[in-house]
C-alpha positions in Angstrom: 94.9 126.0 98.1 96.8 124.3 95.3 100.4 123.3 95.9 103.1 125.2 94.2 104.7 123.5 91.2 108.1 122.1 92.2 111.1 124.2 91.2 113.2 122.2 88.6 116.9 122.3 88.6 118.3 121.0 85.4 122.1 121.1 85.8 124.8 120.8 88.5 125.9 124.4 87.7 122.3 125.6 88.3 122.2 123.9 91.7 125.5 125.6 92.7 124.2 129.0 91.6 120.8 128.6 93.3 122.6 127.7 96.6 125.0 130.6 96.4 128.0 128.4 95.7 131.0 128.9 93.4 130.8 127.3 89.9 131.5 123.6 90.0 134.9 122.2 89.1 133.2 119.8 86.7 129.9 120.6 85.0 128.4 117.1 85.4 129.6 116.0 88.9 130.2 117.7 92.2 130.7 117.1 95.9 129.3 119.9 98.0 130.0 120.6 101.7 126.7 121.1 103.4 128.2 123.7 105.7 128.7 126.0 102.7 125.1 125.8 101.4 123.1 129.0 102.0 119.5 128.7 103.0 116.9 131.4 102.3 113.3 132.0 103.1 112.5 131.5 99.4 114.1 128.0 99.2 112.6 127.1 102.5 109.0 127.3 101.2 109.4 125.4 97.9 109.6 121.8 96.6 112.4 120.9 94.2 113.0 118.4 91.4 116.5 117.6 90.2 117.3 116.3 86.7 120.3 114.4 88.2 121.2 112.0 90.9 121.9 113.2 94.4 123.5 111.2 97.2 124.0 112.9 100.6 125.3 112.3 104.0 123.9 115.0 106.2 124.1 115.8 109.9 121.8 118.6 110.8 119.8 120.2 113.6 116.5 122.0 113.3 116.1 120.8 109.7 113.4 118.5 108.3 113.6 116.7 105.0 110.6 115.9 102.9 110.6 113.5 100.0 107.5 113.0 97.7 105.5 115.4 99.9 106.1 113.1 103.0 108.4 113.5 106.0 111.3 111.2 106.0 113.4 109.4 108.6 116.4 111.6 107.9 118.4 112.0 111.0 122.1 112.5 112.0 124.5 110.1 110.3 122.1 109.0 107.6 122.7 108.5 103.9 120.0 109.4 101.5 119.5 108.8 97.8 117.5 110.6 95.1 117.0 109.8 91.5 116.1 112.3 88.7 112.5 113.6 88.7 111.8 112.9 92.4 110.2 115.7 94.5 111.8 116.8 97.7 112.0 119.8 100.0 114.2 121.0 102.9 112.5 122.9 105.7 114.6 124.8 108.2 113.1 125.8 111.6 113.0 129.6 111.4 113.3 130.0 115.1 116.8 128.3 115.2 120.0 128.6 113.2 120.6 125.3 111.5 123.9 123.5 112.1 124.7 121.4 109.1 127.6 119.2 108.2 128.2 116.4 105.7 128.2 116.4 101.9 126.0 115.9 98.9 127.2 114.2 95.7 125.5 115.4 92.5 125.8 113.2 89.4 124.3 114.2 86.1 123.2 111.2 84.0 125.3 112.5 81.1 128.4 111.9 83.2 127.9 108.2 83.4 126.6 107.8 79.8 128.3 105.0 78.0 129.7 103.4 81.2 128.6 100.1 82.9 127.1 102.2 85.7 124.6 103.8 83.4 123.0 100.4 82.9 123.1 99.3 86.6 122.4 102.4 88.6 118.6 102.0 88.3 118.7 98.5 89.8 119.6 99.9 93.3 116.3 99.9 95.1 117.3 102.7 97.6 117.0 105.3 94.9 113.2 104.6 95.0 112.6 104.7 98.7 109.7 107.0 99.0 109.2 107.1 102.7 110.8 106.7 106.1 114.0 104.9 105.4 117.3 106.6 105.0 120.4 104.5 105.5 121.8 104.9 109.1 125.6 104.5 109.2 127.8 103.4 112.0 131.2 105.2 112.5 133.2 102.5 110.5 130.6 102.5 107.7 130.6 106.3 107.6 134.4 106.3 107.3 134.3 103.9 104.3 131.7 106.1 102.5 133.6 109.3 103.3 136.8 107.8 101.9 135.1 107.0 98.6 133.7 110.5 98.4 137.2 111.9 98.9 138.5 109.8 96.1 135.7 111.0 93.7 136.4 114.6 94.7 140.1 114.3 94.2 139.7 112.7 90.8 137.4 115.2 89.2 139.3 118.1 90.7 142.6 116.9 89.1 143.4 117.3 85.5 140.7 115.4 83.5 142.0 112.8 81.0 140.6 109.9 79.2 140.7 107.7 82.3 138.9 110.1 84.6 135.3 109.2 83.7 135.8 105.4 84.2 137.8 105.8 87.4 135.1 108.1 89.0 132.3 105.8 87.7 134.1 102.9 89.4 134.2 104.8 92.7 130.5 105.6 92.4 129.8 101.9 91.8 131.8 101.1 95.0 129.8 103.7 96.9 126.5 102.1 95.8 127.7 98.5 96.5 128.8 99.4 100.0 125.5 101.2 100.5 123.6 98.1 99.4 125.6 96.0 101.9 124.8 98.5 104.7 121.1 98.5 103.8 121.0 94.8 104.1 122.7 95.1 107.4 120.1 97.6 108.5 117.2 95.4 107.5 118.6 92.7 109.8 119.8 94.9 112.8 116.6 97.0 112.9 114.8 93.7 113.6 112.0 95.1 115.7 110.9 97.7 113.2 111.1 95.3 110.2 109.3 92.5 112.0 106.6 94.9 112.8 106.2 95.6 109.1 106.0 91.8 108.5 103.4 91.4 111.1 101.3 94.2 109.7 101.7 92.6 106.2 100.5 89.3 107.5 97.5 90.9 109.2 96.7 93.0 106.1 96.7 89.9 103.8 94.8 87.7 106.3 92.1 90.3 106.7 91.9 90.8 102.9 91.8 87.1 102.1 89.1 86.5 104.8 86.9 89.2 103.5 84.9 89.6 100.2 87.7 91.7 98.8 89.1 88.8 96.7 85.8 88.4 94.9 85.1 92.1 94.5 88.6 93.5 93.9 90.7 90.5 92.9 94.2 89.7 94.1 95.8 92.7 96.0 98.5 94.4 94.0 102.0 95.2 95.3 101.1 98.9 95.1 98.0 98.4 97.2 99.9 96.5 99.9 102.8 99.1 100.0 100.4 102.0 100.3 98.5 100.3 103.1 101.8 99.7 105.0 103.0 103.3 104.2 106.3 102.1 102.6 107.4 102.2 99.0 107.2 99.2 96.8 111.0 99.0 96.5 111.6 99.1 100.2 109.0 96.5 101.0 110.4 94.2 98.2 113.9 94.6 99.5 112.9 94.0 103.1 111.0 90.8 102.2 113.8 89.5 100.1 116.3 89.9 102.9 114.1 88.5 105.7 112.1 85.9 103.8 113.8 85.3 100.5 110.7 86.3 98.6 109.6 89.5 97.0 106.2 91.1 97.7 104.4 89.5 94.7 105.7 86.1 95.7 104.5 86.7 99.3 101.0 87.6 98.1 100.9 84.5 95.9 102.0 82.3 98.8 99.2 83.7 100.8 96.8 82.9 98.0 98.1 79.3 97.7 97.8 78.9 101.5 94.1 79.9 101.3 93.5 77.7 98.3 95.0 74.7 100.1 92.8 75.4 103.1 89.6 75.5 101.0 90.6 72.4 99.0 91.4 70.3 102.1 88.6 71.5 104.5 85.6 72.2 102.3 83.4 70.4 99.8 83.3 73.4 97.4 83.9 72.6 93.8 87.1 73.8 92.1 85.0 76.4 90.2 83.5 77.7 93.5 86.9 77.9 95.1 88.4 79.7 92.1 85.6 82.3 92.3 86.1 82.9 96.0 89.8 83.4 95.4 89.1 86.1 92.8 89.6 84.1 89.6 87.1 84.6 86.8 87.8 81.1 85.3 88.5 77.9 87.1 91.1 77.1 84.4 93.1 80.1 85.3 93.0 79.1 89.0 94.1 75.5 88.2 97.0 76.7 86.0 98.2 79.1 88.7 97.9 76.4 91.5 99.8 73.9 89.5 102.6 76.4 88.6 103.1 77.0 92.3 102.6 73.5 93.8 103.4 71.1 90.8 99.9 69.6 91.4 96.5 70.4 90.1 93.8 71.5 92.6 92.1 68.1 92.2 95.3 66.2 92.7 95.9 68.1 95.9 92.4 67.5 97.1 92.6 63.7 96.3 95.8 63.4 98.4 93.7 64.0 101.5 91.3 61.1 100.7 
């Protein structure tokens, strides 16, 4: 049976109406109390797409959150981010009455148009996290985030003037900057989980490089690696940058160079043969890549062992 087409909500006002809420105080930005949102059997069975940004801190019971048709790690005290055009759904256990608290901040792109935030908001990786990683907040962190949300709410509910847009945009930037800091903390403090991902990455690349996949398929892509590890490309890249100082592509390249050094130093294969085994169609391409990464040609590296 084909999946139903996601229900698209184009405006903040439309979101309010769909959820049985009063009209928003501002048409392009709104902070909503989760306790006031009304759930229905109709909304419980559909997937949604928003044409605006949504940032939420939700504490709930008997409620599951799906993002991109996958279940997410979305538990009490967690902050979650969605960019426009991303598919999500909220499923309420029909056998229990959900108890929800927290808030959701809706920001239409038109609100930040012409501000510095419009250019920088897309650089925050957590808007692209597709699976399994909401931001878990401690009490102090939650207090900081809630304080910023209160400032945003107070500002747009006051009399709007020529300063309002920039002030609110600055508050949103602070919210995102703190969130980025807390995500980096989470990468470090959730050491066991993150190191397990690193171990799985190393095993994945080792198996790939020791098989015929390099010759048949070429160098593994970031997308391939992320899908095999069941994490998004953005999440994996951020995790690796925090823990190793390298992004995913650099990590793959380092593994390739490691394999190249091994073959150059322990075998008598020609440079062309090694290039072929490492997935390069032309030995010149391999030599250029190797020198860019090591500052020496493959032949210079091999001769250093003689």
